[in-house]
N, C-alpha and C positions, 0 to 999 in steps of 0.2 A: 104440110110443113108446120111444125110447132116450134117456135123459136124460143130458146131459153138462154139464160146468161150463166156463165161460169167463170169464176176467178181462177186463173191458171198460171203456171209458173214455168220457167225454163231455167235450167241449171247448166252453165257453160263449163264443162269439166276440164278444158284446157287451162282455165284460170284458177282452178281450186289448188290451194297450197297446203291444204290438210292442217290447218291451224286450230280447228275446232272451236273458233270463236263463236260460231253459230250455235253449236251444241251448248256451250256454256250460257249464252244469252238465254236460250229457251229454258234451260234447267233452272237458272236463277229466277226466272220470271213465272214458271208454271209448275215445275215438279220438284221443288225443294220442300216437300211436305212428307209427313209419315205415311208410309205405304207406297210412295211414288219415288222412293230414292233410286230404284233400279231402272226407272223409266228414262228414256232419252227420246223425247218426241222428235228431235232432230239429232241424228247421229252421222258421222262421217266414217265410212268403211274403206278399207284398202282392198282393192281388186287386182289381181285374183285373190280371192280369200273367202272365208266361210261366212262372213257377215255377222250381223246382230239382230236377233238371236242367232246363235249357231245353226247353220244350214237351213235358214228360213226359206230359201228357194226351193228346197226339196218338197214339192207338193205330193209326191208319192207317200211321204211320211205325214205331212200336215193337212193335205187334202183342201187347200185354200183355193178361192178363186171359182170359176166356172168351167164347164166342159160341154161339149156338144155330144149327146148321146142318143142314137137312133134319130138323127136330125133334129133334136130338141136341145135347147139351151137350158142347163140345170146346174144347181149348185154341185160343186165337186164334193163338198163336205157330206151331205146326206140329203135324203128326201125329208119332207115334213114329218112323216111317221117315224122314220129312223131318228130323226133329231129328237123327237119326244120320248123314244125309248132310251136315248143316251143323255137326256137332260140332267140327270143326276150324276152321271159320269161320262166325262168327255175324254176319250183316249187320244184325241189329236191336238193336245195342248202342249206347247213348249214348257218344260219345267224351269225352275228358278235357275238352275245350273246352265241352262241354255242361254240365259241372259248373263247374269252373274250375281253372287250374293253381295249386296252393298255393304259397305264397312265405312267406319271412321276410326280415329285413333285416340288413344288415352292421353290426350295432350295435357291433362291435369297432372300427369306424372312429371312432366318437365317442370312445373311450377310448384307443386305441392309436395313433390317427392322428398324423403329425408336426405340430409346431408351424407354424402358417401364418396368413397375414392373414385369410383367409376362414373363415367358420363351417364346421365340418366337418358333413357330412351323410351319412346312411346310404342305401344303394341296395337296392331289392328284388331278392331272389335267389331263383330257383325251388327249391323243396324236391324236385323230381323230378330236374332236370338239374344243379343247382348252379351255374348261370350266371345272370348278370344278365338281367332281363326287364322288360317293360312290363306293368303290371297293366291287364288289360282286362275282368276279370270277377271275381265273388266269389259266395258263397253266398246273399247277400241284396242282390245288386247293384241290384235294382229296388226296394229298400226305400223306401217312400213315394212311389215314382214309378209304381206299377202302375196308378193311375187315369188317367195321362196317356196321350196318344197315342203316346208313345214305346215304351211296353211293352204297354199294354191292347190296342192294334190287333192284336197277334199272339196274344191269348189265345184258345185253341181254344173256350172256352165262349161266345164271342160269335158262333160260326158261325151259329146259328139266329136271331139277333137280326135284326130288319128294319133297312134302311139308316137309317131315321128314329131308331130306338132307339140304333143305334151312334153316330150323329152327335150325338144328344142327350147320350149318355154321355161323349163326348170333347170336348164343348164346354168351354172353359177354365174358364168360370165355374161349371160344374157338376162339376168334377173331384171324384171321391169314390173312396175306397178302404177296404178293411178288411183285418185281418191274418188269415192262415190258418196256424196252427201245424200241423205234420204229424209224426207218428212212424210207425213200422210199425203197421198196422191189426190185426195178428195175426188175419187173416181165418179164418172158419169153412170156407170153400172156397178155400184159398189156392192161386193158380196158380203161385206160385214152387216149391211143394212138388211139384206135378204136372209141372213143366217140368224138374226136376233129373234128369238121366240117371243119376247116381250114388246117388241116394236119400239125399243127405246132408242135405236139409232135412226137418224133422219137426215135428209139433205135439204138444206135451206133453198127455198125457191128463188129468193132474190139474187143469191151469189153462188149457189151450189155447194157451200161449205158443209161438210159432213160432221154432225155433232152426235154426242151421247147425251140423252136426257138422264140426268142423275136422279130424277124423281121416279122414272119408269124402270130403270135398270134394275134387274133382280140378281145379277152377278153370275149368270149361267155360263158366261164366257164363250158362247158359240161364236161371237164376233171375233174373238181372238183367233180361233181356228179358222174361220170363214175368210179372214183377210190374209191373202197370199203374201203380203209384204210385212206382216206381223207388226203393223203400226197401231193396233189397239192393245191396251195394256190393262191389267187387272190390279186394282188398288186393294191390297189385302188388309189395309186399315179401315176402309170404308165399305168394302164388299161391293164396290162398283167398278165398272170398266170406264177407262178414260183414253183419250187420244188427242192428237194435234188438233187444234181449233183454228189454225191459221191466223192466230192472233186477231180474231174477228172484231174485239173491242177497239183495237187499234185501226183496223181497216174502216170501221164505221166512223172514225174521226179523221180519216185521211192519212193515217200513218202506215208505213210499211210494217210487215210483221218483224218481230224482234231478230229472227234469225237472218232476215234479208237485210234489215237496216245495219246490222253489225257486221256483215261479211267484209272481210278484209280484201279478198281477191275480186270483189265485185262480180261474182259469177252469176248472181241471181237476178232474174227478171220477173216482173208480176204484171199481168194485165188481164183484161176481160175478153173472153171468147164468146161468140154466139154459136149455138149448135142446134141441130134439128133433133128434137126429142122423138120424133116419129121413127127415126133410124136407129134408135139404140139397140133394139133387139136384133135387127138384121145385121147391124155392124158387128156385134159381139158374137154372132153365130157364123161369121164368115170363116173359111179356111185359114190356117196359120199364115200362109204366105200373102193373104190379102188384107190382113188385119191392119197393118200400118196405113196403107192407101185408104182403106174403108174409113178409118178413123179420121183422116184428113178431109175426106169427102163430107163426113158428118159435120165438120166444122164449117160454119158459113161465112161468106164474104160480106163484111159490113158496108162494102161500097156498092154492092149489087142492089139496085133499086127494088127488085122484088122482095129480097131479104129484109130491107128496111121497111117496106110496106107492111109485111107480115109481122115483123117484130113490134112495130107500133100497134098493130091489131092485137098482139098477144100481151100488150101491156108493159113492153119494154120502154123505159123512159128515154127521152131524147139524149140526155147527158150520158146515159150508159152506151147508147149506140155510138156517140162521138168518141167515148173513151175506147170502144172496140176498135174504131178505126186507127187510133193512135197506139194500140197495144203492141208492145214489143214481142209478146208470145205469138200474136197472129203472124208477125213477119218471120220469125224463126221457124214456125211449125207449118203454116200454110202457104205463105208467099215464097220464102227461100227454100223451105223444105229441108232444113238441116238439122232439126231437132227431133228426137224419137222418144217414144214412151219406154219406160222400164218394164220389160217382160210383158209385152202386149198379148202373149199367149194365155196369160191369166184371164183375159177377156173382161176385165173390170173397166176397161177404157180409162186409164189413169189420165189425170189432166196435169200431171207434172212430167215435163219433157227435158231431155238431155241433149246438148250438143256433145258428140263423143270426142274424146281426147285425140288430138292429132298426133299419129304415131311418128316415131323417129323416122326421118327420111334418109335413105342411103345415097351416096355420091362419092366422087372421087376427086383427088387433087391433081391439078395439072403441073407441068414442069415449072410453070411460073408461081406455083404455090396458090393457085386460085381454085375454089370450089367448082367443080364442073357437075352438070346433071346429064344424064343420058337422053338420047332422043325420045325414048319412051318414058315420059315424065312419071307415069304412075306405076312403073315396074316395082317400085319400092313397097308397094301394098302387098305383093305376093310374098315378100320376104320380111315383112314387119316383125318387129320383136313381139308384139301382141297380134296373133293371128286374127284375121278378119272374121273368121268363124266364131272366135270367142265373143267379139263384140256384137256379131249378129245374134248370138244365143241371149246376150243381154238385152238388146234393144230392138230387135226386129223379128222376133220369133223364129230365129234361124235363117232369115233371108238375106244371104251375103250381099245381093245386089243393092239393097236399100242402104247398107252402111257404105259400100263402095262408092256410090253416087255421092254421098255426103262427103267422104274423104277426097274425092276428086275435086269437089267445089272448094273444100278448105285448103287443099294444097295449091289449087289454081290461085286462091287468094293469097297464099303465102308468096309464091312466085311473082305475082303481079305487084305486090308491095315492095318485094325485094328489087325488082326491076326499076321501080321509082326511086328507091332510097339508095341502093348500092350501085345499080347500073351494070351489073354483070351478066344480065340475061337480056338477050336482044329481043326487039319487038316481034320479029318473026316467030320465035319460040313461044312468046307470050300469046300471040294470036292463035297458035296451034293448040296450046293448052287450054284456052278459054273454049275453043270449039269442042275439044274432047270432053271438058267438063260440063258442057252445055250451059254456060254462063256467060255474062257480059261484064264489061269493065264497070258499068254503072252499078250493077247488082253487087259486085265485089266491093265497091266503094261504100255502098249502103251497109253491107255486112260489117266492114271494117269501122265505120263510124259508130254503129251500135255496139260492137263488141269491145272496141278499144277507147273510144272518146266520149261515150254517153254519159250525161250527167244523171243526177238522182231522179229527177222528174221524168227523164226519158227512159229509165230502167224500171221505174215503178209508176205505171199509170193507174191511179186508184180513182174510180169515180165516186161521187156521193151516192151512198147506197140507199138513202131515204128509208132507213129502217122504220121510222115511224109510220110510213105509208104501208109497209108490209104488215105491221102490227095491226093497223086499222082494218085489214082485210078479215081478221078473225076475231077481233075484240072491239068492243065499244069503248074507246078510250077515255071519254068524258066520265062514264059511270065508274070505270076502274079508278080513275084519279079522285073522284069524289068519295069512293068508299074506302080505298086503299091508302090514300095520301101519297104525296110525292116522295119516290125513292124507297118505298117499303114493299117487300115481297108479300107479306101477309097482312091482312086487314087488322087494324087495332081493335082490341076488345073494348066494349063500352060498359059502363056502369061498374058496380062493385064486384 
């Protein structure tokens, strides 16, 4: 057992209202620079839909992530030799049109334009070429249209649905969609790190955050192709790759990342997970239907005395272990098992997990005008407006049972709280539902508390990262301070 620390996240999709406040907070803080205008380290997609960049989930096109071939886990993009041959020409890159061409407007025309009879207008101007352009796409161009036939028909996750299911989903009167916020997953087995020929991408040992060294990056963009989630971007101004840094300067000072701090729906949770690094390869190489359970097994229980003993031996600080015990991510993922990774079949072992959106529940009205449920409480899952198969393609590598188990527990929680507040569901039905969902009243109360009532400190459990201790492992800080001075990157020159 090799215990390591990972800062992990959970996004509760039932609570996302699609306001894009998270995206703007991130954009204003990190990517409002030349060459980064098209980058949205945090974006919110409408599903079903094609996403950003367009069709990024189609790995037959982009070859991102990992694959098991002849019993061996290998990069899907290429071998080392093949990567060297394509280093000057990478055919697996999304083009700018797959993102969108960033633009601004000629606002000066409104102020400095000559006096005229017509109302002055401003025109869109490309931030890349500086010329006037026609706006044809944007980072959330399919916002609220993902459920329609315009965009949903091209969603790669619909590929395994039957013709009847696809037609049912695209019927106008049944149009349905949900929001999917995405940031870098800071994976345990990141394919972007493995794909980089220069070794510029690395995973921090003290918290698992994946970063790009701007000094080492050579701009070959293999990382962009290697990442199946397309969360590494190329800055055409600097010639370097960039990505979400999980606001690590904020984390090091005890603050939540900007996207999470600003979230209006309070859908985001952040905490520390302990995992067994010795299991990474075996976990990533498991068959598709075993990936979700295998990743849960790789995550360790911080209450287990053996895990705690080994964590201390591996240098994990006591306050980090205590934070792991309080982590909301641990409860969602490991304890309650109601959060799933996005596309586990990419085999990067992402450490951003999602609580699937609770689908509309069918029911009937009694003669007294009361809402009634059938004796088979979970029958609505079979006729849900979003097929279980679609959600399984997103979150469980096509394993319907993983998603169904979560929905049973979420629906049991809904009925349990309804019985408490409205009182129109008798205790016998509730007991039957809890038994079928394999949960307890105590567990549902815990889920309700963290989902609906949790405060800031309960949703974001950020330990002191002791960054100075991590630096001391590889640098002699006293000599650096003496030679370089406080706060300077480069040593000052002496003399004339």
